[in-house]
N, C-alpha and C positions, 0 to 999 in steps of 0.2 A: 544172385538174389539174396543169399544169406548174409553177405557182407553189408548190403544196404539195410537189412532188417536189424543187424547188430548195431550199426551206426545210428539208426533212428532210435533204438532202445537206449543206447548210451546217452544220446542227447536228451531224450525225455527224462531219463533218470537224473541227469544233472540239473535240469530245470525243476524237477520235483524236489530235489534236495535243497535247492535255493529257495523254493516256495515254502517248504516246511522248516527251513533253517531259522526262520524268524522266531519260532517258538523256543529255540534253544539258546537264543541270545539272552544275556543278563538284562535285568529290568532297568539298570542304569543307562544302558545304551538305548533301549527303547524309549526312555524318557526324553532323550536328546532328539529323537526323530519326531517331527510334527505330524507326518502322514505315514502311519505304519503300513497301511495297505499299499501305498506307493512304494515304500521301501521293500515290501515283500515282492512286488513286481520287478523291481530293479534287481534284487537278489536272484530271482528266477531267471531273468535274462542273462545275468552273469553266469549262472550255472548252466544255462543253455549253450553259451559260447564255450 
């Protein structure tokens, strides 16, 4: 049971870091992205994996 909980927390923390990681990107990179919210979701999915 503990292993499953640790795995779920690890996956959620990866998704959270991807979601919040957009705020850490330089402004120049964000200017190249037309849909910042979509980019945020993509980074969260990558962090989830």
